[in-house]
LODRENKE-151785 format. One record per atom (N, C-alpha, C): x, z, y. Coordinates in steps of 0.001 Angstrom, whole numbers, plus 500000, padded with zeros to 6 digits. Layout:
XZY ...
end
This chain:
769459331836142225 769980330519142610 771206330665143493 771120331647144399 772268331858145280 773455332374144487 773181333260143478 774256333824142679 774969332741141889 774196331801141324 774818330710140551 775722329863141430 775276329588142652 776070328759143543 777376329412143910 777369330700144154 778611331384144502 779582331421143342 779077331641142131 779946331641140949 780562330262140712 779752329241140965 780261327874140765 781364327569141754 781169328026143038 782205327761144039 783524328462143673 783413329708143179 784623330433142761 785330329720141617 784546329196140697 785137328485139554 785858327228140009 785213326496140927 785830325264141427 787113325579142183 787100326670142962 788314327056143687 789475327403142735 789160328152141656 790205328524140682 790794327304140000 789913326355139633 790393325138138970 791268324326139902 790847324206141155 791641323417142097 792996324068142373 793014325425142513 794291326111142714 795227325925141523 794669325967140313 795490325765139115 796062324358139073 795266323391139442 795762322002139439 796880321821140460 796712322480141634 797747322369142665 799063322962142164 798973324136141517 800196324775140998 800880323902139948 800063323306139043 800640322431138011 801299321201138619 800640320641139660 801217319458140297 802526319799140992 802553320983141633 803797321410142279 804918321613141265 804591322206140090 805606322414139044 806114321091138495 805188320157138242 805608318850137726 806474318116138740 806119318271139990 806918317611141029 808322318193141101 808420319524140985 809750320145141022 810588319749139812 809955319654138647 810677319218137452 811159317793137593 810291316946138200 810677315549138390 811835315433139366 811804316272140426 812892316214141402 814213316720140830 814162317728139978 815392318325139430 815163318634137953 815396317659137124 815127317823135689 816118318772135016 817257319063135696 818247319953135097 817755321387135016 816762321732135802 816264323106135802 815312323384134654 814936322349133908 813980322551132813 814726323047131584 814340324181131048 814985324773129879 813940325027128811 814242324556127595 813334324754126488 814086325440125357 813457326297124609 814142326969123491 814578325968122434 815814326166121905 816325325259120883 815582325460119563 815346324382118896 814697324442117590 815785324548116526 815727325585115711 816735325800114676 816649324700113628 817750324014113351 817696322953112327 817528323549110929 817243322701109991 817032323160108618 818327323687108012 819465323026108320 820759323410107764 821771323591108891 822806324379108673 823915324439109633 824654323102109657 825559322904110613 826342321659110633 827138321493109340 827259320256108892 827997319979107656 827094319411106581 827685319155105418 826950318614104269 826566319763103341 825284319850102996 824794320961102191 824045320511100946 823814319215100807 823160318728099593 821774319315099415 821473319767098214 820157320317097885 820127321838097902 821071322470098592 821113323927098631 819900324484099364 819431325623098898 818352326323099575 818794326643101004 817979326322102019 818403326565103408 818788328013103680 818129328977103015 818485330382103244 819919330658102814 820327330085101676 821708330254101229 822676329490102133 822265328328102597 823131327540103475 823434328304104761 822429328933105358 822663329699106580 823502330940106306 823344331532105121 824182332674104772 825648332259104703 825932331139104005 827297330627103932 827806330254105319 826929329652106137 827339329239107480 827737330408108362 826991331517108283 827330332696109090 828673333286108675 828909333387107371 830184333925106900 831334332972107228 831050331688107185 832041330680107551 832509330893108999 831562331116109912 831909331340111309 832731332618111484 832400333646110711 833114334913110836 834569334791110393 834812334141109248 836187334056108755 837008333068109575 836354332105110222 837091331164111069 837696331865112271 837127333013112681 837663333768113806 838925334541113427 839147334736112130 840353335432111669 841520334457111703 842579334804112410 843681333868112600 844973334323111953 844921335379111163 846101335801110414 845748335873108929 846788335803108109 846577335868106667 845920337178106273 846394338290106802 845876339592106401 844425339767106808 844032339263107977 842644339362108408 841724338599107476 842151337414107057 841320336623106158 841188337291104787 842297337802104260 842245338452102957 841381339711103011 841486340481104105 840653341678104250 839171341320104294 838850340236104975 837458339797105046 836936339385103673 837781338722102902 837350338206101604 837275339290100535 838076340318100647 838207341292099548 837755342693099931 836972342831100990 836646344176101459 835587344876100611 834843344141099797 833760344758099036 833998344613097535 833358345495096777 833335345378095325 832162344479094948 832413343517094090 831398342534093739 831184342499092226 830023342034091862 829701341795090467 830130340363090139 831113340211089267 831708338896089019 831740338606087525 831713337327087214 831968336887085840 833471336829085631 833944337444084571 835376337466084276 835766336149083607 836727335474084196 837190334174083697 838450334405082868 838366334150081575 839484334380080659 840389333154080610 841681333383080738 842620332267080652 842646331672079250 842581332533078236 842513332074076844 841182332546076274 840337331606075906 839034331945075352 839150332157073850 838788333349073387 838791333613071949 837518333109071285 836511332753072074 835307332103071549 835576330610071454 835327329976070324 835685328561070175 834764327638070970 835261326426071206 834482325324071785 833995325607073203 834792326297074008 834380326591075382 835202325823076424 835911324785076012 836666323991076986 835739323336078021 834567322794077627 833661322251078664 833216323302079664 833042324529079219 832658325603080136 833774325881081138 835019325950080672 836147326229081568 836320325099082574 836132323858082130 836224322746083061 835063322718084042 833886323137083580 832708323103084433 832770324120085559 833139325358085254 833123326402086293 834279326249087269 835325325508086909 836427325229087837 836340323828088434 835312323079088056 835098321706088520 836347320858088280 836841320924087042 838082320237086681 837814319214085588 838311318009085782 838260316993084740 839612316943084035 839592316783082731 840814316790081918 841144315360081510 842357314925081826 842829313588081466 843903313714080389 843599313274079197 844567313286078103 845541312129078288 846809312454078447 847833311441078702 848309310875077372 848196309583077211 848620308931075962 850064308465076013 850583308303077242 851947307803077380 852669308629078434 853953308904078203 854753309630079185 855219308737080314 854948307440080216 855320306516081273 854221306489082326 854597306666083600 853623306634084680 853121305213084888 851833305083085233 851231303769085395 850130303887086443 850230303086087506 849244303177088584 847842302798088126 847728301875087208 846414301387086834 845813302038085610 846482303010085027 845993303625083791 845789305118084018 844528305546083980 844229306953084222 844684307837083087 845063307240081957 845517308019080810 847030308146080784 847692307803081887 849140307939081988 849461308931083089 850731309291083180 851155310255084180 850946309694085576 850797310557086589 850719310074087973 851960309273088337 851764308276089181 852852307342089501 853985308004090277 853773309218090794 854820309871091568 856067310118090732 855913310213089403 857073310456088542 857943309209088366 857429308048088790 858247306832088679 859500306902089544 859405307622090659 860516307662091609 861571308707091254 861352309470090190 862306310506089802 863338309898088858 864582309859089287 865661309256088503 866458310356087794 866532310275086481 867243311294085707 868436310717084947 868760309460085186 869814308813084406 871168309497084579 871473309898085808 872791310499086061 872926311873085417 871811312549085200 871854313900084655 871542313958083166 871034312885082593 870461312962081249 871479313390080197 872578312676080084 873533312954079018 874149314343079155 874498314704080384 875100316017080604 874126317131080236 872860316995080689 871859318037080418 871426318045078946 871434316896078318 871090316842076901 872111317600076073 873393317363076351 874442318055075619 874372319563075855 874118319959077102 874010321382077425 872826322013076694 871695321309076653 870497321834075992 870730322023074497 871367321058073865 871640321160072426 872571322334072148 873557322518073006 874474323648072820 873738324983072936 872855325098073903 872097326345074081 871184326588072887 870512325538072413 869626325679071257 870392326177070036 871565325628069815 872350326022068648 872916327437068804 873308327809070009 873809329168070233 872723330204070016 871522329949070537 870412330897070363 870028330989068896 870075329876068198 869745329884066761 870741330746065995 871995330595066287 873002331383065573 872923332867065924 872615333179067180 872527334586067577 871314335268066981 870262334509066689 869020335097066188 868833334841064697 869919334679063995 869819334449062554 869165335634061851 869510336849062282 868910338037061676 867417338117061965 867010337687063157 865594337687063498 864800336806062536 865341335625062242 864638334715061348 864484335314059956 865487336053059503 865379336710058208 864273337765058218 864205338544059308 863173339569059409 861784338942059416 861660337812060094 860356337157060155 859925336694058769 860844336116058015 860511335660056671 860106336830055780 860813337963055908 860469339132055097 859083339660055453 858738339681056736 857428340167057144 856327339266056601 856563337947056610 855557337035056080 855436337175054564 856559337378053879 856527337513052424 855774338769051997 855915339863052754 855292341128052390 853955341347053101 853396340264053699 852081340321054347 851982341432055400 853020341572056191 852994342540057295 852007341998058340 851196342865058983 850187342392059945 850719341341060903 849829340376061201 850234339215061990 850756339532063359 850288340633063984 850735340964065337 852235341190065402 852808341732064331 854261341941064314 854998340613064355 854501339642063574 855127338316063557 854943337629064905 853746337775065499 853480337156066802 854437337706067852 854661339012067823 855566339619068797 856986339094068620 857414338949067387 858759338411067145 858862336970067632 857823336177067375 857833334793067840 857872334731069370 857073335581069994 857032335599071454 858395335991072026 859010337008071421 860314337455071887 861355336357071719 861309335655070609 862244334559070366 862045333436071378 860775333118071681 860487332053072645 861016332415074026 860832333667074415 861311334094075732 862830333986075831 863506334419074796 864972334347074811 865439332904074912 864814332028074143 865223330629074119 864944329939075458 863715330080075983 863367329402077235 864146329991078406 864329331307078414 865114331915079483 866548331377079483 867126331221078298 868486330675078206 868536329231078682 867544328436078286 867515327032078703 867371326900080211 866402327632080792 866178327521082230 867389328014083017 867965329119082589 869115329662083310 870279328679083318 870564328087082177 871692327158082092 871409325831082784 870229325279082577 869922323968083159 869787324067084675 869033325069085171 868864325205086612 870187325553087291 870984326386086654 872275326722087227 873182325516087336 873112324632086348 873942323427086368 873428322413087388 872097322210087425 871527321229088358 871608321706089801 871587323030090024 871604323553091379 872836323179092166 873936322932091494 875148322542092202 875077321151092786 874161320326092305 874050318935092785 872726318639093471 871766319544093392 870452319310093999 870074320540094820 870008320364096130 869802321495097034 868438322144096839 867403321333096559 866068321912096422 865978322819095188 866818322590094181 866856323483093026 867674324727093342 868763324543094088 869606325674094457 868840326690095299 867945326211096182 867207327088097086 865881327580096513 865565327216095299 864295327636094708 864366329085094242 863207329682094039 863103331048093553 862539331044092135 863025331962091330 862706331981089900 862247333389089529 861029333511088990 860461334807088644 859999334813087196 859829336019086663 859279336207085325 858073337138085400 857087336865084540 855886337697084439 855202337878085794 854983336778086492 854283336815087772 852776336815087531 852059337602088297 850602337679088163 849937336810089227 849058335913088789 848256335107089710 846797335478089495 846056335595090591 844649335996090512 843895335385091678 842637335032091450 841804334449092503 840343334569092099 839462334409093059 838032334384092793 837424333168093489 836281332742093026 835610331578093597 834140331599093193 833345330783093854 831926330628093526 831675329222093038 830818329094092035 830496327772091472 828998327542091503 828620326406092067 827212326018092102 826743325592090713 825462325755090465 824879325277089224 824961326228088068 825583327390088248 825683328392087186 824649329472087458 823835329782086467 822797330785086657 823436332137086944 822960332768088000 823519334040088414 822994335162087521 823324336376087859 822922337516087045 821409337634087007 820888338139085895 819457338308085726 818898339240086800 817765338840087371 817145339635088420 815877340303087874 815640341505088350 814455342223087907 813202341744088637 813353341360089897 812180340858090613 811915339412090198 810664339028090341 810264337699089908 810658336674090968 811417335703090554 811778334586091424 811630333317090617 811483332221091320 811290330953090619 812593330495089996 812542329813088855 813773329292088226 814552328373089153 813825327589089997 814513326677090914 815352327468091913 814823328587092414 815566329419093363 816776330046092688 816606330483091438 817703331102090706 818831330102090467 818464328854090181 819460327842089880 820264327448091120 819660327605092292 820348327189093503 821384328204093960 821404329344093344 822420330323093678 823738329956092997 824831330425093583 826148330198092987 826646331499092390 827311331399091251 827847332573090569 829299332772090971 829715334041091039 831085334390091418 831920334615090168 833129334032090154 834055334159089037 835357334772089532 836013335505088635 837317336099088951 838242335897087764 839432335347088040 840422335110086992 841763335713087355 842436336243086346 843749336852086548 844577336658085295 845840336288085451 846712336110084299 848174336254084711 849026336455083714 850470336536083929 851108335209083543 852009334736084391 852775333519084127 854163333945083674 854593333488082506 855843333973081924 857051333609082768 857145332347083192 858231331917084071 857639331108085216 858147331364086421 857534330858087640 858635330359088563 858680329053088847 859674328477089762 858957328026091023 859440328495092198 858799328208093470 859783327585094452 859220326805095402 860046326158096432 859372326273097786 860110325887098839 859601326074100196 858656324976100639 858553323911099878 857628322820100180 856814322485098936 855630321908099119 854791321599097954 855270320362097213 854838320248095991 855054319012095238 854281317873095897 854692316633095691 853882315515096208 852501315518095557 851537314939096234 850208314827095623 850269313818094482 849581314128093405 849611313278092217 848640312100092322 847569312269093081 846584311201093259 845941311365094625 845607310252095270 844943310301096562 843506310792096400 843009311471097426 841641311971097368 840617310855097299 841021309634097636 840102308496097561 840140307800096206 841056308207095319 841114307614093980 839909308048093158 839540307200092215 838383307496091365 838568308793090584 839803309090090200 840043310275089391 839723311550090168 839731311471091505 839444312647092336 838008312675092850 837444311533093180 836131311517093832 835017310943092960 835334310398091811 834298309949090881 834086311065089862 832992311806090014 832790313051089275 832596312779087789 833581313223087003 833522313052085544 833735314372084816 833827315489085554 834062316762084878 832848317128084024 833088317872082968 832058318196081981 831143319306082508 829851318984082686 828869319951083171 827883320376082086 828197320041080832 827226320254079762 826904321714079508 827836322635079820 827606324054079541 827199324856080762 827045324217081918 826660324946083111 825193325353083082 824397324728082228 822985325081082130 822760326378081367 823792326865080690 823657328097079911 823992329312080760 823265330383080509 823625331664081115 824952332094080512 825990332403081337 827320332687080787 827338333772079723 826405334709079799 826385335783078811 826170335311077395 825427334218077218 825175333714075861 826372332944075325 827369332676076170 828586331977075756 829735332943075485 829414334218075377 830447335202075100 831182335683076334 830663335367077530 831292335809078761 830722337175079168 831456337926079942 830985339222080390 831290339388081873 830527340237082529 830721340466083947 831195341889084187 831703342108085379 832251343410085719 832147343610087223 832155344866087654 832218345182089076 833692345312089453 834170344381090245 835591344342090575 835790344204092074 836885344771092520 837343344509093881 837968343122093889 837472342256094739 838028340909094793 839520340983095113 840279340128094461 841734340203094552 842327338807094624 843347338680095458 844114337436095547 845576337781095294 846187337127094314 847598337352094013 848267336009093771 849304335727094536 850002334437094442 851195334469093509 851550335631092995 852715335727092137 854003335976092899 853901336214094208 855085336495095011 854654337302096228 855611337857096942 855336338649098128 855049337733099308 853944338010100014 853611337199101184 854736337308102208 855159336165102719 856301336095103618 857500335450102965 857461335326101644 858544334649100928 858564333178101355 859706332636101758 859744331232102196 859401330245101087 859667330607099846 859320329724098722 857910330065098265 856926329455098915 855528329814098709 854735328791097921 855403327752097409 854714326727096636 855259326714095213 854365326840094254 854787326830092850 855196325427092429 856375325337091868 856892324057091384 856625323890089887 856829324964089126 856697324869087670 856298326223087100 855330326203086178 854959327373085384 855345327128083933 855790328175083253 856055328109081816 855274329238081151 854457328895080165 853659329878079442 853865329668077946 853578330721077169 853811330700075727 852491330788074958 852366330055073858 851126330093073078 851099331198072023 852240331825071736 852284332825070668 851902334195071223 850589334436071275 850052335717071705 848816336033070863 848293337239071025 847195337695070174 845933336852070368 845597336540071621 844378335776071887 844432334401071246 845575333714071349 845702332394070739 845675332485069223 846211333569068688 846175333764067246 844739333946066750 843914334628067540 842520334834067144 841751333520067110 841892332719068157 841133331473068209 841658330461067198 842914330588066761 843479329666065770 842789329792064418 842149330918064173 841477331115062891 840250330216062732 839770329649063843 838611328750063759 839012327317063434 840296327033063355 840737325691063007 841654325091064046 842275323978063674 843254323321064532 842620322790065816 841419322205065721 840774321663066917 840475322754067935 840022323904067473 839735325018068379 841013325538069035 842104325542068276 843372325987068852 843831325033069947 843702323726069708 844117322745070716 843257322850071969 841947323085071799 841071323276072959 841482324518073744 841829325586073028 842246326821073699 843544326604074480 844465325833073922 845712325546074635 845443324719075892 844537323739075785 844175322955076966 843542323839078027 842659324745077597 842052325676078542 843067326596079187 844090326987078427 845153327840078954 845943327111080042 846261325846079809 846941325035080812 846070324846082048 844778324585081828 843850324393082939 843773325651083800 843628326803083147 843503328062083885 844760328364084685 845924328130084088 847179328408084785 847324327543086027 847061326247085889 847152325360087044 846128325693088115 844899325993087694 843831326273088653 844091327571089419 844383328662088709 844594329944089376 845841329929090256 846879329211089818 848109329133090613 847860328423091938 847217327275091893 846993326504093117 845950327162094015 844897327739093424 843858328369094241 844404329596094973 845218330391094303 845802331561094969 846784331143096059 847524330057095840 848420329553096877 847651329095098104 846496328443097873 845673327992098999 845245329174099868 844908330302099239 844536331490100005 845723332020100811 846914331943100243 848097332447100940 848388331657102207 847928330412102265 848182329561103423 846968329444104330 845988330331104161 844869330381105097 843636329631104689 843630329033103509 842438328339103026 841644329284102118 840382328966101917 839511329770101059 838268328966100750 837290329590100114 836101328851099724 835206328505100912 835469329078102075 834746328700103286 835473327582104013 836781327739104166 837595326777104894 838296325871103888 837807324661103762 838274323727102746 839734323352102965 840458323120101869 841851322697101970 841925321313102619 842971321100103410 843143319835104124 844101318890103409 844679319333102313 845544318486101493 845526319047100070 845767318226099063 845712318712097674 846882319654097370 846613320672096573 847649321572096072 847983321156094642 849274321038094333 849700320531093033 850689321486092379 850710321470091057 851667322268090305 851850321655088923 852887322108088226 853199321648086866 853243322861085942 852817322665084708 852820323757083730 853303323233082391 854141324039081725 854637323720080384 854194324829079439 853552324442078350 853181325376077281 854131325125076114 854905326150075730 855934325921074716 856236327181073931 856671326992072712 857205328095071901 858708327954071715 859307327004072434 860736326756072336 861058325477071585 860156325044070727 860343323796069989 859236322794070304 857992323258070321 856844322403070630 856495322550072108 856319321402072773 856075321388074214 854804320598074515 853959321170075378 852814320455075948 852976320480077452 853013319296078073 853239319176079512 851920318933080235 851803319473081436 850580319249082215 850900319244083697 850059318547084455 850128318523085915 848722318781086439 848608319631087460 847286320004087981 847232319742089474 846082319231089931 845869318991091363 844549319612091787 844625320563092712 843434321202093291 843003320397094503 841819319794094432 841313318954095514 840271319635096383 839641320696095880 838595321356096640 838522322834096292 838180323646097281 837899325062097048 836414325368097239 835660324411097756 834230324621098017 833403324207096798 833637324899095704 832906324595094472 831513325190094462 831175326004095464 829833326548095584 828848325515096110 829355324397096627 828474323300097037 828135322430095829 826966321828095855 826590320960094740 827337319634094841 827185318803093818 827955317557093743 827562316557094820 826357316683095353 825947315780096423 826655316114097728 826850317408097980 827515317833099216 829029317787099097 829559317965097896 831009317957097678 831314317007096527 831854315867096846 832068314814095860 833475314820095283 834235315882095528 835591315971094989 835612316822093734 836549316535092849 836773317341091656 838269317579091495 838634318631090776 840029318932090472 840443318208089193 841740317996089027 842211317141087931 843347317820087173 843282317752085849 844369318191084967 844813317022084114 846104316696084184 846699315724083266 847501316498082218 847377316151080968 848125316856079925 848491315903078795 849588316248078106 850020315480076950 849599316199075678 849800315559074579 849671316239073299 850940317057073052 850887317933072078 852057318751071758 853127317886071096 854367318008071577 855483317225071056 856663318145070754 857449317775069759 858616318570069385 859838318104070164 860579319082070712 861831318746071393 862904318374070380 862840318970069189 863763318610068099 863027318871066793 863483318225065744 862774318330064464 863069319646063748 864355320005063646 864694321211062879 866156321565063119 866527322722062548 867939323117062484 868443322837061073 869634322296061015 870236322037059703 871693322498059766 871998323558058990 873336324171059014 873736324588060418 872763325125061153 873030325606062500 873111324532063554 872781323282063206 872853322176064150 871453321612064409 871240321130065642 869955320539066028 869856319128065456 868735318826064810 868504317509064203 867240316901064815 867298315608065150 866121314886065633 865726315229067053 866670315190067989 866374315524069384 865500314436070000 864440314851070745 863459313930071329 863892313554072745 864520312374072887 864999311935074196 863864311670075173 862754311109074706 861640310779075604 861040312042076217 860826313060075398 860279314315075910 861258314985076861 862534314976076530 863521315628077383 863630314919078729 863460313602078754 863455312867080020 862344313372080923 861157313596080352 860039314085081157 860261315525081609 860891316336080768 861212317704081163 862165317716082360 863142316831082341 864060316726083475 863327316281084739 862367315382084598 861598314939085767 860788316097086345 860265316957085485 859540318127085972 860434319009086837 861712319116086463 862637319964087207 863204319266088438 863427317950088348 864131317222089406 863218316639090478 861910316580090233 861021316012091243 861129316833092528 861342316156093642 861600316847094904 860301317204095607 860280318352096286 859083318718097056 858908317803098252 857702317837098818 857355316924099903 856785317712101075 857028317215102305 856433317861103482 855062317294103804 854540316412102913 853210315802103088 853083315114104451 854074314308104763 854080313500105993 854009314354107253 854554315557107181 854661316387108376 853383317063108827 852348317109108010 851097317744108413 851272319261108469 850386319925109195 850406321387109276 849923321936107933 850773322668107229 850433323155105896 849569324418105928 849471325063107082 848611326246107204 847886326206108547 846932325285108721 846294325105110033 845327326222110413 844894327031109454 843882328053109750 844459329395110155 845779329534110143 846414330772110598 847446330412111665 847612331327112617 848489331034113755 849954330928113345 850369331768112402 851757331711111949 851836332312110556 852731331762109748 852920332307108406 853692333614108514 853229334677107855 853903335980108007 855333335944107507 856183336690108200 857574336789107788 857723337813106677 858718337593105859 858959338504104750 859448339844105283 858840340908104776 859231342233105214 860564342618104594 861429343135105442 862726343569104965 862600344949104314 863211345117103189 863188346388102469 864494347113102734 864367348331103193 865570349111103506 866409349330102250 867702349277102458 868609349539101340 868504351005100915 868457351211099631 868401352565099087 869793352946098626 870297354036099159 871649354472098824 871603355645097857 872456355613096887 872552356687095901 873961357275095959 874013358573095799 875310359240095689 875716359263094223 876825358668093940 877310358571092558 878575359413092433 878577360351091514 879731361219091284 880429360768090010 881678360448090122 882466360000088979 883456361106088630 883298361631087448 884203362691087023 885552362101086600 886562362907086804 887897362474086412 887971362418084891 888368361282084346 888417361183082883 889445362133082275 889093362648081120 889986363569080401 890885362763079481 892152362946079609 893110362223078773 893731363200077777 893531362898076518 894083363736075466 895457363223075067 896398364105075101 897755363706074718 897902363861073209 898515362899072644 898740362960071181 899837363985070865 899601364705069810 900564365749069422 901614365140068522 
end
């Protein structure tokens, strides 16, 4: 009995001491609530919009986002993005497999607008962007038309022998690649002559043309991730839902035949609040397929970014691309029919505009982590010298790895049907010159770049790198005294 009483007293003492300590702690917290510290509860997603992405992937993207944001120079960002070799899906500019235009639009999140009229119209999505309304070509039209016709006729007369060789090769069933090469060579000569003469003439009256840079065979390359595309097959068992939430990596690279660049970007073709940019209409019908079953292949590649020019060049915005359809890949897809060829040409225009603008965005400090703060725009012409297809491309987003709920923007391609600049040559003279098409070609050249209302064009880097000076290389040249023979 005595033992029980002593144990009970000890228990009561312990309970009372504990209550006193708790009361003292509560009182101190009440007196100074700032001293109370509790561990933070990790939210489900990092800051920002993530849609239906798996939280594990969202945090992975968020951590890498924070790391690249600390890089404040162009070279640091590029090194961070390209330091590892990755398994990527190779994105072909020209698809030799038919009927893959929806796939190309899906993985680049691009909607294609077929332009029915060359006249710009604010209320018609099937017309050119209204920015072309302000481009006046009346003062230059007649002079440039006459110059163009003269160049066309001169090139035709100089290449008369070429045309004979082409006819002989076709008559004797010489392999098609020989004819394709001749056509390609002829197209290059013709377009190079036209651009050289027209730009040289316009440069004397338009400063933005005089100060532009002109390149040939420029390489553009970029990589990106796209949500909704099934990634590479995994050996371990995972749920289909988890597999679908991953984003696949794509890499595209191509050569641009002629490349005109300027120190300021083109005006934006459509506002980001317009339906054409934020009302998602791009074709997603082929994103449910594993790319391998669509004739696509993957490779282990070092990630690469190429803008088509040396970093530091003041003319860092592409104004106009010119590409040719007479190549082996286009010849292969043409065997499936006219519709397949037209789809391949549209895909070629889409790829050129997309890779050009995406690589430019990287050059100015943007990437798939750091979203672009203004649209990147460019123009592309697909031509063989007589038939012309015009297109305009606007890159509205680089964060294509986010689903449509988290990223409601899409990229846009406007394109025309193929049109002839002239009908034919007759006795060495141009017949049936297309004034409407030539007016639009002049607008492509004369449209002035814009400073985008003075906004910072590269906010993610402290300063745009200066162009590195290349030391002059000196050669010693020995000129021998000419021998003069005296007549006997």
